[in-house]
C-alpha positions in Angstrom: 0.0 0.0 0.0 3.0 2.4 1.0 4.5 1.7 -2.5 1.1 2.5 -4.2 1.0 5.5 -2.5 4.7 6.5 -3.4 3.8 6.1 -7.1 0.6 8.3 -6.6 2.6 11.0 -4.9 5.1 10.5 -7.7 2.8 11.0 -10.2 1.0 13.9 -8.6 4.5 15.6 -8.5 5.0 14.7 -12.1 1.9 16.4 -13.1 2.1 19.6 -11.2 5.9 19.8 -12.6 4.3 19.3 -16.1 1.8 22.1 -15.6 4.1 24.6 -14.3 6.3 23.8 -17.3 3.5 24.1 -19.4 2.8 27.5 -18.3 5.8 28.7 -18.4 6.2 27.4 -22.1 3.2 29.3 -23.1 4.7 32.6 -21.7 7.7 31.7 -23.7 5.6 31.3 -26.8 4.0 34.7 -26.3 7.0 36.2 -26.0 8.3 34.8 -29.0 5.2 35.4 -30.9 5.4 39.0 -29.9 9.1 39.2 -31.4 7.5 37.5 -34.9 4.8 40.2 -34.6 7.4 43.1 -34.1 9.2 41.7 -37.2 6.4 41.6 -39.5 5.5 45.2 -38.5 9.0 46.3 -39.6 9.0 43.9 -42.9 5.8 46.0 -43.6 7.2 49.2 -42.8 10.0 48.2 -45.3 7.1 47.5 -48.1 5.3 50.7 -47.6 8.6 52.7 -47.8 9.6 51.0 -50.9 6.3 51.3 -52.2 6.5 55.3 -51.5 10.2 55.8 -52.5 9.0 53.6 -55.8 6.5 56.3 -56.4 8.8 59.0 -55.8 11.5 57.6 -57.9 9.1 57.0 -60.7 8.1 60.9 -60.8 11.6 62.1 -60.5 13.3 59.6 -62.6 10.8 60.1 -65.6 11.1 64.0 -65.4 14.8 64.2 -65.0 15.8 61.1 -66.9 13.8 61.8 -69.8 14.8 65.2 -70.0 18.4 63.8 -69.9 18.2 61.5 -72.7 16.0 63.5 -74.7 19.1 66.2 -74.4 21.4 63.2 -75.6 19.7 62.7 -78.9 16.9 59.9 -77.7 13.3 60.1 -78.8 11.1 61.2 -76.0 9.6 57.6 -76.4 12.7 55.6 -75.7 14.0 57.9 -73.3 10.5 57.7 -71.2 10.8 53.5 -71.9 14.1 53.5 -70.4 13.9 55.6 -67.4 10.9 53.7 -66.2 12.3 50.3 -66.6 15.1 51.6 -64.2 12.6 52.9 -61.8 10.7 49.9 -62.0 13.4 47.6 -61.3 14.3 49.4 -58.3 10.7 49.2 -57.1 10.9 45.5 -57.7 14.0 45.1 -55.6 12.5 46.9 -52.6 9.3 45.0 -52.7 11.1 41.7 -52.9 13.3 42.6 -50.0 10.1 43.5 -48.0 8.2 40.6 -49.0 11.5 38.2 -48.2 11.2 39.0 -44.8 7.7 38.0 -44.4 8.3 34.6 -45.3 6.5 31.7 -43.2 9.4 30.0 -42.0 10.8 33.1 -40.2 7.8 33.5 -38.6 7.6 30.0 -36.7 8.5 30.2 -32.9 11.3 27.9 -33.5 12.7 28.4 -29.9 9.1 27.4 -28.3 9.1 24.1 -30.6 12.5 23.3 -29.8 12.0 23.8 -26.1 8.8 21.8 -26.0 10.5 18.9 -27.9 13.0 18.7 -25.1 10.5 19.1 -22.4 8.5 16.2 -24.0 12.0 14.0 -24.0 12.4 14.8 -20.4 9.0 14.0 -19.3 9.1 10.4 -21.4 12.4 9.9 -19.8 11.0 10.6 -16.2 7.9 8.5 -17.1 9.9 5.5 -18.2 12.5 6.0 -15.3 9.6 6.0 -12.5 
């Protein structure tokens, strides 16, 4: 009977420890997700900044670039095409940089997942040792 009570006590202690550990892991997950949300905010800011600069670049490059190329003998159509193509390329690069920071694999709470896997292995070991 004393042996059964000892196993019950160990099991109760194990469950209490698991509950405490689970609560700590939830707090860790929340903190890590907050960091990931902040990263998304920065990435979205870069996308918006890229879009704003893209619009300004298009206007300025079209005006100044077209005028310079026309002075050098290009037709108005070819000068406009060249300047617009350069502005478009810069805009695409900025948008690509911002979007690449929003990839799903960068938003996964990897530290929490690794810690939960470790905790599961330790709990499995403790249960099998008991």
